[in-house]
C-alpha positions in Angstrom: 0.0 0.0 0.0 2.9 2.3 0.6 4.7 3.9 -2.3 8.4 3.7 -3.1 8.9 7.1 -1.7 8.0 6.0 1.8 10.1 2.8 1.8 13.1 4.4 3.5 11.2 5.4 6.5 8.8 2.5 6.6 11.3 -0.1 5.4 14.6 0.9 7.0 15.9 0.9 10.5 19.6 1.1 11.2 22.7 -0.1 12.9 24.0 0.0 16.5 27.6 0.3 17.5 29.9 -2.6 18.0 30.2 -6.1 16.8 27.7 -8.9 17.5 26.6 -9.2 21.1 26.9 -12.5 22.8 23.8 -14.6 22.8 21.9 -14.4 26.1 21.3 -18.1 26.1 24.7 -19.2 24.9 25.8 -20.7 28.3 23.3 -23.5 27.9 24.4 -24.2 24.3 28.0 -24.2 25.4 27.5 -26.7 28.2 26.6 -24.4 31.1 24.2 -27.1 32.2 25.7 -30.3 33.4 23.4 -33.1 32.2 26.0 -35.8 32.6 25.8 -36.0 36.4 29.5 -35.2 36.9 30.6 -33.2 39.8 30.0 -29.5 39.4 33.7 -28.8 39.4 34.4 -31.2 36.5 34.2 -29.3 33.2 32.3 -31.0 30.4 33.6 -30.2 27.0 30.7 -29.7 24.6 30.8 -27.7 21.4 28.7 -24.6 21.3 26.4 -24.9 18.3 25.9 -21.1 18.1 28.7 -19.3 16.4 29.4 -15.8 15.3 30.8 -17.3 12.0 30.4 -20.8 10.8 33.4 -22.8 9.3 32.5 -24.9 7.5 29.6 -22.9 6.1 26.1 -23.7 6.9 23.1 -23.4 4.5 19.7 -21.8 5.2 17.1 -22.4 2.5 14.3 -19.9 1.9 11.7 -18.7 -0.6 10.9 -15.1 -1.7 7.8 -13.2 -2.6 9.4 -10.2 -4.3 7.7 -6.8 -4.1 7.2 -5.6 -7.7 8.5 -2.2 -6.6 11.8 -3.6 -5.3 14.8 -2.6 -7.4 18.0 -4.4 -8.2 21.3 -3.0 -9.4 24.7 -4.2 -10.5 23.2 -7.3 -12.2 21.9 -8.7 -8.9 18.8 -10.8 -8.2 16.9 -11.7 -5.0 18.9 -15.0 -5.1 22.3 -13.4 -5.5 22.9 -9.9 -4.2 24.9 -7.7 -1.8 22.9 -9.1 1.1 23.5 -12.8 0.4 27.2 -12.1 -0.2 27.3 -10.3 3.1 25.7 -13.2 5.0 28.3 -15.6 3.5 31.3 -13.4 4.2 30.1 -12.2 7.6 28.6 -15.3 9.1 29.6 -18.3 6.9 25.9 -18.6 6.1 24.9 -19.6 2.6 21.4 -18.5 1.8 19.9 -20.8 -0.8 16.7 -19.9 -2.6 14.4 -22.7 -3.4 12.2 -20.4 -5.5 11.1 -16.8 -5.9 8.1 -15.1 -7.4 7.0 -11.5 -8.0 4.3 -11.0 -5.4 1.4 -9.5 -7.3 -2.2 -10.5 -6.6 -1.2 -12.8 -3.7 1.2 -14.9 -5.9 3.6 -15.6 -3.1 0.9 -17.0 -0.8 -0.6 -19.0 -3.6 2.8 -20.6 -4.5 3.6 -21.2 -0.8 0.3 -23.0 -0.3 0.8 -25.1 -3.4 4.3 -26.1 -2.2 2.9 -27.1 1.1 0.0 -29.2 -0.3 2.0 -30.9 -3.1 4.9 -32.2 -1.0 7.5 -29.9 -2.4 10.7 -29.2 -0.4 9.8 -26.5 2.1 12.3 -23.8 3.2 14.3 -23.9 6.4 13.2 -20.3 7.1 10.3 -18.4 5.6 9.0 -14.9 6.5 5.3 -14.3 5.8 3.7 -10.9 5.9 0.3 -10.0 7.4 -1.4 -10.2 4.0 -0.8 -13.9 4.0 -1.7 -14.4 7.6 -4.0 -17.4 6.9 -1.3 -19.3 5.1 1.1 -18.6 8.0 -1.5 -20.2 10.4 -2.0 -23.2 8.1 1.8 -23.8 7.9 2.0 -23.7 11.7 -0.8 -26.2 11.9 0.8 -28.4 9.2 3.5 -29.7 11.6 6.2 -28.7 9.1 7.4 -25.8 11.3 8.8 -26.2 14.7 8.2 -24.6 18.1 10.5 -21.6 18.4 10.1 -20.4 21.9 12.9 -22.6 23.3 15.2 -21.5 20.5 14.4 -17.9 21.2 15.0 -18.3 24.9 18.3 -20.0 24.3 19.8 -18.1 21.4 18.1 -14.6 21.0 20.3 -11.7 22.0 19.2 -9.4 24.9 18.5 -6.6 22.4 16.0 -8.8 20.5 14.4 -10.0 23.7 14.0 -6.5 25.0 12.4 -5.4 21.8 10.0 -8.4 21.8 9.1 -7.6 25.5 7.7 -4.2 24.5 4.4 -6.0 23.7 4.2 -9.6 25.0 1.0 -10.0 23.0 2.9 -10.2 19.8 3.4 -13.9 20.4 -0.4 -14.7 20.8 -1.3 -15.2 17.2 1.5 -17.6 16.6 1.0 -19.7 19.8 -0.6 -23.1 20.2 -1.3 -24.6 23.6 1.2 -22.3 25.2 3.9 -23.1 22.7 5.4 -20.4 20.5 5.3 -21.6 17.0 6.5 -18.6 15.0 8.8 -15.6 15.6 6.8 -12.4 15.3 8.4 -9.9 12.9 8.4 -6.6 14.9 7.3 -3.3 13.4 7.5 0.3 14.5 5.0 1.3 17.1 2.3 3.7 15.9 3.4 3.4 12.3 -0.1 3.4 10.9 -2.0 5.0 13.8 -3.5 8.1 12.3 -4.1 11.8 13.0 -6.0 14.3 10.9 -4.1 16.4 8.4 -5.9 19.7 7.8 -5.3 22.7 5.4 -4.0 25.2 7.9 -3.9 27.9 5.3 -7.6 27.5 4.8 -8.2 27.7 8.6 -6.1 30.9 8.8 -7.9 32.6 5.9 -11.3 31.7 7.5 -10.0 32.8 11.0 -11.0 29.4 12.4 -9.2 27.2 14.8 -8.5 23.5 14.4 -11.6 21.5 15.5 -11.4 19.5 18.7 -14.9 18.0 18.6 -17.2 16.4 16.0 -19.5 19.5 16.2 -16.5 21.9 15.6 -15.4 19.6 12.8 -18.8 20.0 11.0 -18.5 23.8 11.2 -15.0 23.7 9.7 -16.1 21.3 6.9 -19.1 23.5 6.1 -16.8 26.6 5.8 -14.3 24.7 3.7 -17.0 23.7 1.2 -19.3 26.8 1.1 -16.8 29.6 1.9 -13.7 28.1 0.3 -10.7 30.4 0.9 -9.2 29.4 -2.5 -12.4 30.4 -4.3 -13.3 26.8 -5.2 -16.9 26.1 -6.0 -18.7 24.0 -3.4 -19.0 21.0 -5.8 -15.2 21.1 -6.4 -14.3 20.8 -2.7 -14.1 17.6 -0.6 -13.9 18.8 3.0 -13.1 15.4 4.5 -11.4 12.9 2.1 -12.2 9.4 3.3 -13.0 6.1 1.6 -14.2 2.7 2.5 -14.0 0.5 -0.6 -11.7 -2.0 1.1 -12.5 -1.5 4.8 -14.0 0.9 7.4 -10.7 0.4 9.3 -7.7 1.1 7.2 -4.5 3.2 7.1 -5.2 6.4 5.0 -8.5 8.1 4.4 -9.7 6.0 7.3 -13.3 6.6 8.7 -13.1 4.4 11.7 -12.4 7.3 14.2 -15.9 8.7 13.3 -17.3 5.6 15.0 -14.7 5.9 17.7 -16.3 9.2 18.7 -19.3 7.0 19.7 -17.4 4.3 21.5 -16.5 1.6 19.0 -14.1 0.8 16.2 -15.5 -1.3 13.3 -14.1 -4.4 11.8 -11.9 -5.3 14.7 -12.3 -6.9 18.1 -12.4 -4.5 21.1 -12.5 -5.1 24.8 -16.0 -4.5 26.0 -17.1 -3.2 29.4 -17.4 -6.7 30.8 -13.7 -7.5 29.8 -14.7 -9.8 27.0 -14.0 -9.2 23.3 -16.7 -7.7 21.2 -16.8 -7.3 17.4 -16.8 -3.5 17.0 -19.2 -3.5 14.0 -22.1 -4.7 16.1 -21.7 -2.2 18.9 -24.5 0.2 19.4 -22.2 3.1 18.7 -22.0 2.0 15.1 -25.5 3.2 14.5 -24.7 6.8 15.5 -21.5 6.8 13.4 -23.5 5.5 10.4 -26.0 8.2 10.9 -23.3 10.8 11.0 -21.7 9.5 7.7 -25.1 9.5 6.1 -25.6 13.1 7.1 -22.2 14.2 5.9 -22.6 12.5 2.6 -25.9 14.3 2.0 -24.2 17.6 2.8 -21.2 16.9 0.6 -18.7 16.8 3.4 -17.3 13.5 2.3 -16.8 12.1 -1.3 -19.9 11.0 -3.1 -17.8 8.0 -4.3 -16.5 7.1 -0.8 -17.7 3.6 -1.1 -15.6 3.2 -4.2 -12.4 4.9 -2.9 -9.5 3.0 -1.6 -6.6 4.5 0.5 -4.6 5.9 -2.4 -7.7 7.4 -4.1 -8.4 9.5 -1.0 -5.0 11.1 -1.3 -5.5 12.3 -4.9 -7.8 15.2 -4.0 -5.6 16.1 -1.0 -2.6 16.4 -3.4 -4.7 18.2 -6.0 -5.5 20.9 -3.5 -9.2 20.3 -3.4 -9.5 18.4 -0.1 -9.4 20.1 3.3 -8.9 17.2 5.7 -7.5 13.7 5.3 -6.9 11.1 8.1 -3.6 9.3 7.9 -0.2 8.5 9.5 2.3 10.9 10.9 4.6 10.4 8.0 2.2 11.8 5.4 3.9 15.2 5.3 6.7 13.5 3.3 4.3 11.5 1.1 2.0 12.3 -0.4 1.1 15.7 1.0 4.4 17.4 0.1 3.3 17.3 -3.5 0.2 19.5 -2.8 2.1 22.7 -3.4 2.6 21.7 -7.0 -1.1 22.2 -7.5 -1.9 24.7 -4.7 1.3 26.8 -4.0 0.0 28.3 -0.8 -1.1 25.0 0.7 0.0 24.2 4.3 -0.9 20.9 5.9 -0.9 20.7 9.7 -1.4 17.7 11.9 -4.2 17.8 14.5 -5.7 15.5 17.1 -8.7 13.3 16.4 -11.9 15.2 17.4 -13.9 14.0 20.3 -17.5 12.7 20.3 -20.4 14.3 22.3 -19.3 12.8 25.6 -15.6 13.4 24.9 -14.8 9.9 23.6 -11.9 9.4 21.2 -10.9 6.1 19.7 -8.7 5.4 16.7 -7.4 2.1 15.2 -4.0 1.2 16.7 -1.1 -0.5 14.9 0.0 -3.9 15.8 3.7 -4.2 16.8 4.1 -6.9 14.1 4.0 -7.1 10.4 4.4 -10.8 9.8 6.1 -14.0 11.2 9.2 -16.0 10.6 8.8 -19.8 10.7 11.6 -22.3 11.2 11.4 -25.8 9.7 11.4 -29.0 11.8 14.0 -30.3 9.3 16.4 -27.4 9.6 19.9 -28.7 10.6 21.3 -25.5 12.1 18.4 -23.4 13.5 20.9 -21.6 15.7 22.5 -20.1 12.5 19.3 -18.1 11.9 19.8 -16.5 15.4 23.4 -15.6 14.5 22.1 -13.7 11.5 19.1 -12.0 13.2 20.9 -11.2 16.5 23.5 -9.3 14.5 20.7 -7.2 12.9 19.1 -6.5 16.3 22.4 -5.6 18.0 23.8 -3.6 15.1 21.0 -2.6 12.8 17.8 -1.9 14.6 18.9 1.3 16.4 22.5 2.3 15.7 24.3 5.0 17.6 26.7 7.6 16.2 30.1 6.2 15.3 28.9 2.6 15.0 30.2 0.3 12.3 27.2 0.7 10.1 26.0 4.1 11.3 25.1 5.4 7.8 23.1 2.5 6.5 23.1 -1.1 5.4 24.9 -1.2 2.1 26.7 1.8 0.7 25.5 2.7 -2.8 22.2 0.9 -2.2 20.3 2.3 0.7 22.6 5.2 1.5 25.4 7.3 0.1 27.7 10.0 1.5 28.9 13.1 -0.2 32.6 14.2 -0.3 32.3 15.7 3.2 30.9 12.5 4.7 27.3 13.7 5.0 24.3 11.6 4.0 22.7 12.6 0.7 19.0 12.2 0.0 17.9 8.8 -1.3 16.8 10.1 -4.7 20.3 11.4 -5.3 22.1 8.0 -4.8 24.2 7.1 -7.8 22.5 4.5 -9.9 19.3 4.9 -7.8 18.2 4.1 -4.3 17.6 0.4 -3.5 15.6 -0.7 -0.5 18.1 -3.4 0.2 16.7 -4.2 3.6 14.1 -6.2 1.6 16.9 -8.5 0.5 17.3 -9.8 4.1 15.8 -13.0 5.4 13.4 -11.1 7.7 11.0 -8.4 6.5 12.6 -4.9 7.3 15.7 -6.6 8.8 15.1 -5.8 12.5 12.9 -3.2 14.1 12.7 -2.1 17.8 9.1 -0.9 18.1 9.7 2.3 20.0 13.0 3.3 18.3 11.5 5.3 15.4 9.2 7.3 17.6 12.0 8.1 20.0 14.1 9.5 17.1 11.2 11.5 15.9 10.5 13.0 19.3 14.1 14.0 19.7 13.9 16.0 16.5 10.5 17.4 17.4 12.0 18.7 20.7 14.8 20.5 18.8 17.7 18.0 18.9 20.1 17.9 16.0 20.0 14.7 14.0 22.9 12.5 15.1 21.7 8.8 14.9 21.0 7.0 11.7 17.3 7.0 12.3 17.3 10.8 13.0 19.4 11.6 10.0 17.2 9.5 7.7 14.1 11.4 8.7 15.9 14.8 8.5 17.3 14.1 5.0 14.6 12.1 3.3 11.2 13.2 4.8 8.8 16.1 5.1 9.9 18.6 7.7 6.5 18.2 9.4 7.1 14.5 10.2 8.6 14.9 13.7 6.0 17.5 14.8 3.2 15.2 13.5 4.6 12.3 15.5 4.4 14.5 18.6 0.8 15.3 17.9 0.1 11.5 17.5 1.5 10.8 20.9 -0.7 13.4 22.6 -3.4 10.9 22.1 -1.3 7.8 22.8 -4.0 6.3 25.0 -6.7 6.7 22.3 -5.1 4.0 20.0 -6.8 0.6 20.3 -5.4 -2.5 18.6 -7.5 -5.3 17.2 -7.4 -7.6 20.2 -8.1 -10.8 18.3 -4.9 -12.0 16.6 -5.4 -15.7 16.8 -5.9 -18.3 14.1 -9.1 -18.3 12.1 -11.8 -20.1 14.1 -13.9 -22.9 12.8 -17.0 -20.8 12.4 -15.1 -18.0 10.8 -13.9 -20.4 8.1 -17.5 -21.3 7.3 -19.4 -18.1 7.9 -17.1 -15.0 7.9 -17.3 -14.3 4.2 -21.1 -14.2 4.4 -21.0 -12.0 7.5 -18.6 -9.6 6.0 -20.7 -9.3 2.9 -23.9 -8.5 4.7 -22.0 -6.0 6.9 -20.5 -4.1 4.0 -23.8 -4.1 2.1 -25.9 -2.9 5.0 -23.5 -0.1 6.0 -23.1 1.2 2.5 -26.9 1.2 1.9 -27.5 3.0 5.2 -24.9 5.7 4.4 -26.3 6.1 0.8 -29.9 6.2 2.0 -31.0 3.0 0.5 -31.9 1.5 3.9 -33.1 3.4 7.0 -30.8 3.8 9.9 -32.8 1.4 12.0 -31.8 -1.4 9.6 -28.6 -1.5 11.7 -30.6 -3.2 14.5 -31.8 -6.0 12.2 -28.3 -6.4 10.8 -27.0 -7.1 14.3 -29.7 -9.7 14.8 -28.9 -11.4 11.5 -25.1 -11.2 12.2 -25.5 -13.0 15.5 -27.9 -15.6 14.2 -25.7 -16.2 11.0 -22.7 -17.3 13.0 -21.5 -14.1 14.7 -22.6 -15.3 18.2 -20.7 -18.5 17.8 -17.6 -16.7 16.4 -17.8 -14.3 19.4 -17.7 -17.4 21.7 -14.8 -18.9 19.9 -12.9 -15.6 19.9 -13.3 -15.3 23.6 -12.2 -18.8 24.2 -9.0 -18.0 22.5 -8.7 -14.7 24.3 -9.1 -16.4 27.7 -6.3 -18.9 26.7 -3.7 -16.1 26.1 -4.6 -13.6 28.8 
């Protein structure tokens, strides 16, 4: 969903000082335990399986779903590139590709499922993104991939363990009967939590302040449309650019906060007043939110085509200079909003808080701390070698400090380049083109510490000069408003609510969820567009429960009770 321009911020973290840290569990691997029964003062010589570099080399097999936007240079491919050469030279690890495929229209997931079902050789290590979450769960249940919790406890570095501990819930969706069956791929905290971006120049010309409530927001939207400061005719203005073609709960142009003003978030599982999980789309607050959207559509405050607009479509009018407000992440000042001045030279976008509902309620969709999972085969001969590889990335790549070995980036001439004075140049000026080489690594985005990005942004927002790799990357490559927007985001830190159900698809979901999603989307769209009365929401809830929703809710809460 993200464009190439955002890949450096969303796809790159960077490198800590020093060489690879010792593995926190290495004492056990090296014979720190004494299973032989000898006296404690009698040393037992056992070889430590974990090594900083393997001689002879070890092989890790894998498979690749290649982003069609991913670039290659110097004649390289996903199977043979600067990253695979680095792994061999640095660690004595030979990364062997069983197959690769350009990942369009779910091609990677389809090929992976085919390999699983047809008895083909399966990779030692495979990283699977959230878009293929169902396949990841099926692979876990297949018995082809091993329990990883004991490996993590024994071999993972302290840096990696501390990063994982920032949200212990990340393990939940990859656990079975208390056993950890997959390594969560960590993401930056708050990366897709959203704020509102508003045309500050329009507010100034109208002598209005940023809205803090839904009522104030309506007054601003009306003024943007009917008293437009740029002289645009009312039918040419979109006061609030949102869309819900793919979901009522998405990452840009998101409408879910409107329902959040009335106490619920649609299309995710929220903690109800009784402590149990409730599907947000059947909460009574949805009815008020749907009524509000119906009213706003009639008044022209939201796009007439909102039901047909996906995330990227909502940004088009913002960039064109004809939209006044768009919900989206803190990083939008760099993309796509910095291009608005090409069409509206006086445009100034400012980040503001999510407006509150009638009783002061604010809720917005929260970002999970994960963006996928890495599975390790039961047949892998040297599973500790994967930890050699990934520990190095966590200890030296996830959050580097000034003066560290890889302080400027991963691979010179690929993801970074320095000028003659040793200063970082912008990505779009790299000789031969920028390459997001972090996507050449075994694990999506290499290694991320959830709070590292936000800490760097807050340092810049508070006036610090950029010194770390993360800080320099933002300063050089992204919109100047990014740090300030991150600070606005954290002013409502406690208003972000993650989807609390992250477990495998339940039995009733497998049979009924497509049907339930269909009637939900149809009912909500028809209410908003006036084809059904608002009260039809009540009959939808009854139908949803009777059609499998009640049983799904029971199954979801059984899972939730098991992981609390």
